[in-house]
C-alpha positions in Angstrom: 113.1 158.4 158.1 110.4 155.4 158.7 110.7 152.1 157.0 108.6 152.3 153.9 108.1 150.9 150.0 110.1 152.6 147.5 110.7 151.8 143.0 114.4 151.3 142.6 114.9 152.8 138.7 118.0 152.2 137.0 119.1 153.8 133.8 121.8 152.7 131.2 122.2 152.3 127.6 119.9 149.3 127.2 116.9 151.0 128.8 115.0 151.3 131.2 114.5 149.2 134.7 112.4 149.0 138.0 112.0 147.0 140.6 109.9 146.7 143.6 111.9 147.9 147.5 112.2 148.6 150.6 113.6 150.9 152.2 114.8 151.6 156.1 117.2 153.5 157.7 121.0 153.7 158.5 123.3 155.6 159.7 124.1 158.6 157.6 121.5 157.8 155.1 119.4 154.5 154.4 119.4 151.0 152.5 117.5 150.1 150.0 115.9 146.0 149.9 115.1 144.3 146.7 114.8 140.7 146.1 118.1 140.6 144.4 120.4 142.2 147.3 121.1 145.6 149.2 122.2 149.3 148.6 123.3 151.1 151.0 123.6 155.1 150.3 125.3 157.3 152.6 126.8 160.5 152.3 129.8 162.2 153.3 130.2 166.0 152.7 130.4 166.5 148.9 130.6 162.7 148.0 127.7 160.0 148.1 128.5 156.6 148.6 126.3 153.2 147.1 127.5 149.8 149.3 125.6 147.3 146.9 125.4 143.4 148.4 123.9 140.6 146.6 125.4 138.2 144.0 127.8 141.7 142.7 129.4 143.0 145.3 130.8 146.5 145.4 131.8 150.8 146.9 131.0 153.4 144.7 132.5 156.8 145.7 130.1 159.5 143.4 132.2 162.6 143.5 131.8 165.6 141.1 135.0 166.7 141.8 137.3 163.8 141.0 137.3 160.9 139.1 136.8 157.7 141.7 138.2 154.2 141.6 136.5 151.0 142.2 136.3 147.0 142.6 133.2 145.0 141.4 133.5 141.8 142.6 131.4 139.3 140.8 130.8 135.4 141.2 133.4 135.2 138.4 135.9 137.6 139.8 136.8 141.1 140.4 136.7 143.8 137.9 138.6 147.6 138.5 137.1 150.3 137.7 137.2 153.9 137.4 133.9 155.9 138.5 133.3 159.7 136.9 130.3 161.6 138.8 128.1 163.8 136.5 125.8 164.3 139.5 124.0 163.4 142.9 121.0 164.6 144.7 120.5 163.3 148.3 118.3 163.4 151.6 118.5 161.1 154.7 115.2 161.0 154.3 115.5 158.3 151.8 115.4 160.4 148.8 118.2 159.8 146.2 119.5 160.3 142.5 123.1 159.6 140.7 124.7 159.6 137.1 127.9 158.0 136.8 129.9 156.4 134.4 131.9 153.6 135.1 135.3 152.7 133.2 136.2 149.6 132.7 139.8 148.6 130.5 138.3 150.0 127.2 134.8 150.1 127.8 132.2 152.6 129.5 129.1 152.4 130.7 127.5 155.5 131.7 124.4 155.1 134.3 121.4 156.8 136.3 120.1 155.3 139.6 117.3 156.9 141.9 114.6 156.1 144.2 110.6 157.5 143.7 107.5 156.6 145.4 105.8 153.3 145.6 102.6 155.7 145.2 104.0 156.4 141.4 104.4 153.0 140.0 101.4 153.5 138.0 103.4 156.3 136.1 106.9 154.6 135.5 107.0 153.8 132.0 110.1 151.1 131.2 112.9 152.8 128.4 111.9 156.2 129.7 
């Protein structure tokens, strides 16, 4: 894989958002850099790992077979969460999609995240 432009798509209960990004190879996967941070995505066996670095720092382990634990470090402190994985797809060429729920104390937030070619940006519609 070579470094290239992509679109990082995230979606939660409040809507879908896209950000211009650059993707580059990393050991076992790739790193996606946006204006607000970097996300390294790797796969080991049946587990997808997303390492987030920026204002929020975290490691999410997405395992469809079991719930996993995560800590999200913010400027205001550390949040503990549980992660339920609904599914993911991954290719070292820089394609991935993930669907998961973060469970905080008494709250749950479902997320979808993925990457698409920067050439598809014209077809991107907020909230879809």
